[in-house]
C-alpha angles and dihedrals in degrees: 000000000000123000120065103267097143113076119231119251118260090255092052091047090051090050092050093048093048092047092052091048093052091046091052091050090050091052092047089053090053094245098130133270094325092222096124098046090042091052092047092054092047092051091049089058094043115015090189094052096109091056091046093051092047098046096088096040133087095234125206118189123202121195134169142120092253133024101018096120092050094043091049089054093047093049091048091052092048095048093051083079086070102038148314116318133206117196142164088242095167093062103251090150107168123089096272094051092043091050091050091051095048091048087068096054106074093143097042127120097192131043110202105191131186109210129196109242094241093054100044099104094048095046089048090055092051099044103037091217124210091211137017123196115206112189110169146324125219138146114298134149093356091182090063110023102033124219123330098249089060091051091049089051091050090051092047093051095040095049098040109131093002115166090217123105106245117214102197137176107245092196093069111073092201091055091047091051091050095046097044092080089067123085098218115051130158109201119215123192095219098151133238120235095174110060104160094102094052109053094107122062112256089209102053108357094248124140114276118232115217113190109175109312094339130089136191142155112248092203106051103015096243104154148164111287121229110265125227093194125041144177109233113180104293097349140078114225112211127205090269093057094252116144117222119193118239115221111178134165088209114090133236142033092276091065091050087055089050089051092051092054090044092053090052090051092048090052090058086066095044099262108137118232093245092055093042094050093046090055092048089062088072091070109096100165137357118225089328096313114137091010116144108215133181117234126167090347094306131111111234123188109207115215128179119215119162107166139021095275091050094049090049091054092045094051088056094061105040120106114269125259137320086041107116118240126206115201121195126183131180129176104207123142093273090053098043117257095240111091096179088109089076087078091060093059118094101226092173085086086075093063110139095023120110101241127206121187125210141157141075091297098039092130092055088052092045091056090050092050091047090055089047087055093239125150113235146149127227117222134182098225145356095269091056090046093054090056088060096049123096118233122289137054118331126216111219115195119184141160121242109288092028087056091052090048090053093047090054091047094054094039095245 
């Protein structure tokens, strides 16, 4: 039953209190939100704390390579129509960060939880979710997470026989392979722009056939399931064939796909599509992503892109040339230290844009742009970059820690 009616044990209460104190100290020292270190301390004191905090919540897990933070936020907004929500809205998506977030939701009915792909099976075991949304799988942080086929296999094994309702993207063969081990799946046709991680069949290794928007393996028969929900242009189609308009303040097709999956999740908990989609309109930005900020008299739109699939989606929504584009790439532990993924991004799509390159690994990116025959300038920092940009709004695209660096710089 949802709603925290059972009190926590004294040990759990002590763990929660200690975690909050450490998090507050971290914030006071200017070391970020403190959610991760606070969660780590709490779990040290009570290793079962995450399960204890989740036991009286209707938990919804959201996992993917791209879009999970935004989708988590959209689902949370939709479900507030049915009751109070606690969520790790800032994206701390490993067990420590999730524990810290749930510790602040004593009155919540729903726990809407973004989960790092590598930790999904373990978090599912701890939280006994009612619903799990699986959006996509593509290459990302190969030094940490391994290749996508391994992740899909981990999902498949970890979710086998799960009692949760899975809301899964039927256009991603890796997601379908992972979800197919579960008995209760709602398929959503959310689309898949990036296909380069799904040309071989995850079931048998054969070559995937992709006629139009369909896909199948000609060798073993593994194929795209029939969806019951779908994104169709600017509408969500529900299982009854009704079309519900999507009105978002967030840009791009990818966010419409996120909204379609979010509407399907909300319906599992009795929130009608019309109500869910209306509430999603309230979301203007997600942890700084898509924000337009003023800095030194210029309008900067901040966009996060941390892997090839994400950069492909981001390129599709930026303003056309001659809008200047600032690209910033780091390779710290939170980004993944392997920058070989830069060679999988099609930077020719930036032709005609003035391009400025920043970040710890600006020279890696510069070499990639040189090979792609793009004109660019390398700068040491944002202030220097702005001096090189022509008038008008500037698109700023950065991977994870580079994005956080830029947000701090512009005071966002």
